[in-house]
C-alpha positions as CSV (number, residue, x, y, z in Angstrom):
1,M,201.3,-58.0,12.3
2,D,203.6,-59.2,15.1
3,Q,203.9,-57.6,18.5
4,T,207.1,-55.7,17.9
5,S,205.9,-54.3,14.6
6,Y,202.7,-53.2,16.4
7,E,204.6,-51.6,19.3
8,T,206.9,-49.9,16.8
9,D,203.9,-48.5,14.9
10,L,202.4,-47.2,18.2
11,L,205.6,-45.6,19.3
12,D,205.9,-43.9,15.9
13,I,202.3,-42.6,16.2
14,V,203.0,-41.3,19.8
15,K,206.2,-39.5,18.6
16,K,204.4,-37.9,15.6
17,T,201.5,-36.8,17.9
18,E,204.0,-35.3,20.4
19,N,205.8,-33.5,17.7
20,R,202.5,-32.0,16.4
21,R,201.5,-31.0,20.0
22,R,204.9,-29.2,20.5
23,K,204.5,-27.4,17.2
24,I,201.0,-26.2,18.1
25,I,202.2,-25.1,21.6
26,D,205.1,-23.2,20.0
27,H,202.7,-21.6,17.5
28,V,200.3,-20.5,20.2
29,R,203.0,-19.1,22.4
30,N,204.5,-17.1,19.6
31,D,201.2,-15.8,18.3
32,K,201.2,-12.0,18.8
33,R,197.6,-11.4,17.7
34,A,195.1,-9.7,19.9
35,K,192.2,-11.8,21.3
36,A,189.8,-9.9,19.0
37,E,191.8,-10.8,15.9
38,I,191.9,-14.4,16.9
39,F,188.1,-14.3,17.5
40,E,187.5,-12.7,14.1
41,E,189.6,-15.4,12.4
42,I,187.6,-18.2,14.1
43,K,184.4,-16.5,13.1
44,R,185.6,-16.2,9.4
45,N,186.6,-19.8,9.4
46,I,183.2,-20.9,10.7
47,Q,181.4,-18.7,8.1
48,S,183.7,-20.2,5.4
49,Q,182.9,-23.8,6.5
50,Y,179.2,-23.0,6.1
51,G,179.7,-21.5,2.7
52,G,178.9,-18.0,3.9
53,E,175.3,-19.0,4.8
54,L,175.6,-17.9,8.4
55,T,174.7,-14.4,9.5
56,D,177.3,-12.4,11.4
57,R,175.3,-13.0,14.6
58,E,175.2,-16.8,14.0
59,A,178.9,-17.0,13.3
60,T,179.6,-15.0,16.4
61,E,177.5,-17.3,18.5
62,A,179.2,-20.4,17.0
63,A,182.6,-18.9,17.7
64,R,181.7,-18.2,21.3
65,N,180.3,-21.8,21.6
66,L,183.5,-23.3,20.2
67,I,185.7,-21.2,22.5
68,G,183.4,-22.1,25.4
69,F,183.8,-25.8,24.6
70,F,187.5,-25.6,24.5
71,Q,187.6,-23.7,27.8
72,I,185.6,-26.5,29.4
73,F,188.0,-29.0,27.9
74,L,191.1,-27.1,29.0
75,D,189.7,-26.6,32.5
76,A,188.9,-30.3,32.8
77,Y,192.4,-31.2,31.4
78,G,194.0,-28.8,33.9
79,A,192.0,-30.4,36.8
80,K,193.1,-33.8,35.6
81,Q,196.7,-32.7,35.5
82,R,196.5,-31.2,39.0
83,E,194.9,-34.4,40.2
84,G,197.7,-36.4,38.8
85,L,200.2,-34.2,40.4
86,A,198.4,-34.5,43.8
87,C,198.4,-38.3,43.4
88,S,202.1,-38.4,42.6
89,D,202.9,-36.1,45.5
90,E,200.9,-38.4,47.9
91,K,203.0,-41.4,46.8
92,V,206.3,-39.6,47.6
């Protein structure tokens, strides 16, 4: 694979990823469900992935853990974004 083909493939992947990211953001912004409804759907999905073998309590705990993980991830991402903005402001 030559350099330009490789670069073209990478650009294509980046564009597809950005399009998926935008679709997800639009979906989240337009979601009118209550937090409790979203939580119950996450819980149902977790129970489904485990073939219904989890108790309601276990599925609730797993859903809370998953949400907690993403909260940590989003907090870290936000801090990184703010750090990037601070760095770019300092250069100006």
